Structure formats: structure tokens, C-alpha cells
N, C-alpha and C positions, 0 to 999 in steps of 0.2 A: 618587510613586503606588506603582511597586513595592513601597515599602517600607512599605506601607501591610498588603497581606494579611499579608506576614510576620510586623508585630506585631501583629496581629489572629491568627494561629495561634498564634503566642509565649505570648501571655495568655492562650487558653485552653487549650493544654496546659497552661501552669502551674495556670489554675481548676480542669481536671480533678485534677490530680495534688496540689492542695491538699484535693478533698474526696473524693479516695479513701481510702481506710483504711490507716492505718500499717503496712504489712504487718512491716515491722521494728521494729514494738515490740517493748521487751527484755519477756520473757518473768519471771514471778514467780519471786522465787528460790526454790528448790527447800526445803520443810520438811523435814529431816533429823531423826528422833528417838531419842532416847538407847535406845541396843542394845546389844546384846553382838554384835560383829561377827562372833568367833569362841566361838558355843557349843557346848557339851560335849553330843554327843546319845548317849542309853545305846544300846546295844547291845539290839537288839530293840523298839525304839522305834514301830517301824511295826507289830508284830503285838500291842502293849498298851496297850489302852484306858485304861488307868489314866494310862500318860503323856504328860506336857504335850506332849509334840513329838508326839505322836500324831493328831489332827487335823489338825494342819498338814502334813506326811508324807500322810495321806491323801488332803486336797484339792490336793496336788501331780501325788501321781499321776493324780488326775482330769483333770489339766490348767491348773487354776489356776495361772497365771503366779507368779514369785517379788515382783514389783513391788507386788502386790496384798495383801505381807504387811507388819506393823510388828512383828517379834519374831515371835512365837507369834500372833499376832493378826491376823485376818481383816479388810479394810478395803471395806466393803461400799458407799459410798456418802461422797465428797469435796465441803467447799464450793467453791467459787469458788477460795478463797485455797489450797484446797491441804490444809486440813486437815479429818481424819479425823472425820466426822459417825455414821458407823453403824457397829460393828464388832461381832465374834463372837471370842470369848475363845480360848485352848487347847481348852478343856470346852466345847467346841458339842456334842459328840457326846452327850454325858451331859445337856445341856439339853435336846437336841432327843429323846433316844429315852427318859429316864426322869422330866426335871422336867416337860416340858410335858405327858404324858401324864398324870400323879398327880394336878399344878396345875390344867390349863387343860380336857383332854379329858375326862376322867372326870368332874368335877363338871358340865361342858356337858351328857354322854351325860346326866347325874343329871337334869339340868334339863329336859331333851326327854322322859325318862320321866316324871316328874311332872306334866306336861301331861294326862296320860291318867291322872292318878288322881283322888282325891275332896280332895285336899291344898291346904287356903284358896288363892284366887288370890294374895292377899296376900302368903304364905310365898314360893310359886314367884317372884314379881315381885324377895321382898328375896333372895331366893336367888342367883337369876340377875343382880340387880347387886352381889352380893359376888362371885361368878366373874367376871364383866367386868374390876370394879376391880382382882383378884388379876391377872388375865392382863394389862393395863396395865403393870401394876407389873412386873412381871415383864420386858414387853416395855423399857420403862423402863432397866432394871437390866441386861439381857443384849444389847442391841443399842449402848446410848449409850460414845460416848467416856470413859474411865475418867476422864482427865485426863491426859495421855502428855505427858513432858516432852521438849523439843527438847533437844539435841545442842550445850552448849557448851565450845570449848574454852579457855577461860578465864572467871573470873570478871566479870560485866555491872558496870558503874559505878552509880552514882547520877549524880542531875541536878548535884550540886558536883564530879564525878570523882573520887569516894573509891570503892571496892572495895564491893560491897556483902558484908553481914558472913556468916557462918553458912556461909556455901557452902561445901561439901567436895567432894572426887574422888572419883568410885565406879570403882577399878579393872575390875569387869564389866563396865559400858556405856564407861568411857575418856569418861567426863564430867563437869565437876562438877553440883551438881545443888543445890537450894535447901532452906532448912530444910524438914523434915516431908515431903518427898521418899524415896524408896524405890526400891530394886531388886529386881522380880521374878522369881525364878526360872523359874516356869512360862509365865509371859507373854513375858518375855525382851523385859522393857521398864522404864523405868522412871516414874513414876507420882507424880503432888501427889497428898499427903495421903495415901498409900499404906494402906489397913487391914491386907487380905488376898485373896486368891483365895479365890474359891467356884465347887465344882465345881459344886454344884447349879445355878447360876446359868449357869456355864460362861466367867464370867471377871475379872475383877479388882475390887475394891472399892475406891475410890478417890473425891479431891472432887469431881468430877462427879457418882457417881451412888450415893454414900453415902444420902441423904437417900431415893432409890426404894429402895435394898435394906432399910434398914429398914420400910419403908413396906409392902413382898413379904412380910418376915416376918413383921409382923405381920396383914397380912390371909390369908395362909398359915394362921397356926393360929387365924382366927376362920372361914375356911372349912370349917377340920378337923371345930371345933366344929359350924357350922352344919349340917354334912352328916349327922353324927353324929346330930343333932336332925331333921333335914329325915327321915331313915332311920327311927328310933323312931317317927318321926308318922305315918309312912306304913305301919308294922307296926300302929300302934293303929290304923288305918282299915280294915286287913282282919281285927280280932278282932270277932267276933259279939258284939252288946250285947243 
């Protein structure tokens, strides 16, 4: 009889241990992306706004931890698996203080100004939609992960055990990279299907944001011509008939 309470307590402890969350569950492996571990920083880069290291050095002076950077890219948000979803490129200052005012703020002010004019409401709505699309395309380009390549110390193998073909070694990032991937000196990272780094959007243009970049370029041109047309239309309304 005295053994019954002990067995009950033991069973209750086992049940509590089984129901409790596994505090010692292994953490997901840390993802390491291909960057240059020893990048060369030009003298005076912290004062030269045109230098690719300026944005990162400025954020470091403001107290942003080093762990938030992948090369010169600032990670704004990561998924549960540790992959960056939202990022800012090395030329975020150009994006914030030049591109956004020219492509978003000024057209938005024109939209607000048109509300007090006699320009047809259909023209106002159409112009406002174009400005909104342009802003969305710009955000999709500048804040998206362009397509970072993970670091690989060896060439991966296929399902049949044979190594992948056309993988080559990159001395700058010290990693094997797949076909089409290239190292960007400005971003200090390797990207899938890398095309170029655009200072106007502040970031690299690669596999994940190439379609958005093309949309942004087309919409910016459309927005420019529409802005000229709207201004001419507004002036024509001022001319007495």
C-alpha cells in the first residue's frame, strides 16, 4: 500500500515532464551567408555619402549592432527559419533622401494639390493610382531580400551523389557559388542571378527583386510623363478663355 502513492507520484511527474515543452530542443542551424570576412574599407568612407560603406558605418555609429548586418545589407526582419525577408541595401541614404522625395513625396503633394483645383476628378484618381503603384514597386525593390547566397565550403552533390556542375570558387566571399551568382563589392555579398546594384533604389538587383525593379522603372517613367501632363492641364485651366 505504501508503494502506491510513490508510483502515483512517479506517474504524475512523468506525465508533467512529457506535457512540458522541450526546453532543450535543438535550435535551428544558423544560416551563414556568403560575404567577404575581411572587406576593405576606404579611408574617409564614414564621411563620403557616395561610398558603399557609408550607410553601414553611419548606422553602426547610431548603435545598430553588427549582428544586424549581412555584408553592407541591414536586416530589418527575419522569418522563423532565420532567413532575412526585409532588408536595406548599402545606399539606403540615397533611397531615403533622394529617390523617395522625388518619386513618392513630390507626386503625392501634387495629388493633394490637385484636390483644390478644377482638374477633372478622373484625372486626379488616375494620377493618384499611378503614384501609389510607383511607391509600392519601389518598396518591393528596396526592402526585399535580393537573393542572398548561403556560404558553402564545398560543392553540393546531386541526388545521385555526383557534385553539381558549374559551381565555382569565389575568392572574395570565400565560398562556392552556383551558376549565375555573383559577388557585389558594394553590398559585400553574393546574390543569385545578380544584375547590378542600383543607388537609386539603394540595394542590389538580383533574382528576387528583378521583376519589381523593371516594374518600378516603367512606372517611374509613366509617373514622370503623367506629372508633366497634369501640370500642363492645371496651367491650361488657369488661362482665361
